[in-house]
C-alpha positions as CSV (number, residue, x, y, z in Angstrom):
1,M,7.7,-16.7,-8.3
2,N,5.1,-13.8,-7.4
3,P,2.0,-13.3,-9.2
4,C,1.6,-10.1,-8.2
5,W,4.8,-8.3,-9.5
6,L,4.2,-10.3,-12.6
7,A,1.2,-9.7,-13.6
8,R,2.1,-5.4,-12.9
9,W,4.6,-6.3,-15.8
10,T,2.9,-8.4,-17.7
11,S,-0.9,-6.5,-17.8
12,P,-1.9,-4.4,-20.9
13,R,-3.4,-1.8,-19.4
14,K,-0.6,-0.8,-16.6
15,R,1.7,0.3,-20.0
16,G,4.8,-0.6,-18.7
17,G,8.0,-1.5,-20.1
18,L,10.0,-4.6,-18.7
19,Y,12.6,-2.9,-17.5
20,D,10.6,-0.6,-15.1
21,C,7.9,-3.3,-14.7
22,L,10.9,-5.0,-13.1
23,Y,12.0,-2.2,-11.0
24,V,8.8,-1.8,-9.8
25,A,8.8,-5.5,-8.6
26,L,12.4,-5.5,-6.6
27,A,11.4,-2.2,-5.2
28,E,8.5,-4.5,-4.0
29,R,9.8,-7.3,-3.0
30,E,12.6,-5.4,-1.1
31,G,10.0,-3.3,0.2
32,C,11.4,-0.1,-0.8
33,E,10.4,3.2,-2.3
34,L,11.0,3.6,-5.8
35,V,12.3,7.3,-6.4
36,T,11.4,7.9,-10.4
37,D,11.2,11.0,-12.4
38,D,9.1,8.5,-15.4
39,Q,5.7,10.4,-15.7
40,K,4.6,7.5,-17.6
41,L,5.8,5.1,-15.1
42,I,4.4,7.2,-12.5
43,A,0.8,7.9,-14.0
44,N,0.5,4.4,-15.5
45,L,1.4,2.6,-11.9
46,K,1.4,4.9,-8.9
47,P,-2.1,4.6,-8.2
48,S,-1.6,0.4,-7.5
49,C,1.8,1.0,-6.1
50,A,2.2,3.8,-3.2
51,F,6.2,2.6,-2.8
52,I,6.5,4.9,-6.1
53,V,7.6,8.3,-5.2
54,P,8.1,11.0,-7.7
55,L,11.2,12.9,-8.0
56,M,9.3,16.0,-7.7
57,S,8.0,15.8,-4.9
58,L,11.0,15.2,-2.6
59,P,12.6,18.6,-0.8
């Protein structure tokens, strides 16, 4: 188990829900972007996860 992603979904200051954090961990493990329109997820996790892409930023 990667301690980096474990910390992300257990850290109370990230305020991420379990499913959100699992998607983030999967995207990190697979080395791909996570495109989302979830504003809470973007606000809480984007600063530490550059691979999170806001849906609104796509053409």
